[in-house]
KEKE-3310 file (N, C-alpha, C; in steps of 0.2 Angstrom, whole numbers, plus 5000, padded with zeros to 4 digits):
npx = (5063:5075:5090:5096:5086:5078:5090:5088:5074:5077:5086:5079:5076:5063:5049:5034:5037:5043:5033:5026:5033:5038:5022:5021:5031:5028:5014:5016:5026:5018:5007:5011:5017:5032:5037:5056:5065:5076:5090:5096:5105:5107:5092:5077:5072:5058:5054:5049:5049:5062:5055:5053:5042:5041:5051:5057:5059:5063:5059:5070:5070:5076)
npy = (4920:4933:4935:4947:4957:4955:4960:4974:4978:4975:4983:4995:5010:5014:5007:5006:5008:4994:4987:4993:4987:4973:4968:4975:4965:4954:4951:4957:4944:4934:4937:4941:4929:4923:4932:4941:4945:4955:4965:4978:4996:4997:4995:4985:4979:4974:4963:4954:4947:4953:4966:4979:4981:4988:4996:4999:5013:5021:5034:5043:5050:5066)
npz = (4868:4869:4876:4877:4877:4889:4896:4895:4896:4911:4916:4916:4925:4930:4938:4933:4919:4915:4918:4908:4897:4896:4896:4883:4876:4877:4872:4857:4857:4858:4849:4837:4821:4819:4824:4825:4838:4842:4847:4842:4841:4853:4859:4860:4845:4836:4823:4808:4790:4790:4789:4800:4814:4825:4840:4856:4863:4878:4889:4897:4914:4917)
capx = (5066:5080:5092:5098:5080:5076:5093:5087:5070:5077:5089:5073:5073:5054:5044:5029:5040:5047:5028:5024:5040:5036:5016:5020:5033:5023:5008:5020:5029:5011:5002:5016:5019:5037:5042:5062:5066:5083:5093:5101:5106:5105:5085:5075:5065:5057:5054:5047:5050:5064:5053:5052:5037:5041:5055:5055:5062:5060:5060:5073:5070:5079)
capy = (4927:4935:4938:4955:4960:4955:4964:4979:4977:4974:4989:5002:5013:5015:5002:5005:5006:4990:4984:4992:4986:4967:4968:4975:4959:4947:4955:4956:4939:4927:4939:4941:4925:4919:4937:4943:4948:4956:4972:4984:5001:4998:4996:4980:4978:4968:4962:4950:4946:4960:4973:4981:4981:4992:5000:4999:5017:5023:5039:5045:5057:5072)
capz = (4871:4868:4883:4877:4875:4893:4900:4890:4898:4918:4917:4916:4930:4932:4939:4927:4911:4917:4917:4900:4891:4896:4893:4875:4874:4878:4866:4850:4855:4856:4843:4828:4818:4819:4823:4827:4845:4842:4851:4839:4842:4862:4860:4857:4840:4833:4813:4803:4785:4787:4790:4807:4816:4832:4842:4861:4867:4886:4888:4904:4917:4914)
cpx = (5073:5082:5093:5093:5077:5083:5092:5081:5069:5082:5086:5074:5067:5050:5038:5031:5041:5039:5026:5028:5037:5028:5015:5024:5031:5016:5011:5022:5021:5009:5006:5017:5027:5043:5050:5061:5076:5085:5098:5101:5104:5098:5082:5071:5066:5054:5051:5046:5053:5062:5053:5045:5038:5049:5053:5063:5061:5064:5064:5069:5074:5079)
cpy = (4928:4938:4946:4959:4961:4959:4970:4981:4979:4981:4995:5005:5014:5007:5000:5006:4999:4986:4986:4987:4977:4963:4969:4969:4953:4947:4953:4947:4932:4931:4937:4933:4925:4928:4937:4947:4950:4965:4976:4990:5002:4997:4989:4982:4970:4968:4956:4951:4951:4966:4976:4985:4987:4991:5001:5005:5021:5028:5039:5050:5062:5077)
cpz = (4871:4873:4885:4878:4886:4899:4901:4897:4909:4920:4919:4924:4936:4932:4934:4921:4910:4915:4910:4895:4891:4893:4887:4873:4872:4872:4860:4849:4853:4849:4835:4827:4819:4820:4826:4829:4845:4846:4847:4841:4850:4863:4856:4851:4839:4824:4813:4795:4783:4788:4798:4808:4824:4836:4850:4862:4872:4888:4898:4908:4917:4920)
residu = (MET:ASN:PRO:GLU:VAL:THR:GLU:TYR:ILE:GLU:LYS:ILE:ASP:GLN:PRO:TRP:GLN:VAL:GLU:VAL:CYS:ASN:ARG:LEU:ARG:GLN:LEU:ILE:LEU:GLN:THR:VAL:ALA:GLU:VAL:ASP:GLU:VAL:LYS:LEU:TYR:ASN:ARG:PRO:HIS:TYR:LYS:LYS:ASN:GLU:GLN:TYR:LEU:CYS:VAL:PHE:PHE:VAL:ALA:LYS:ASN:GLY)
# end
């Protein structure tokens, strides 16, 4: 697990959003072999074979 992604998730304000991100993260890391977890543009990105699988973007309360 990438510590920068852990830090991103820990800074999320809403506990339910933290829970969702942690669940999705675990699902991705457990099911996608050789996935790369990186933080780009201040957001977690998941890549495999240099192709993006998904990006976390957490909406903030306005």
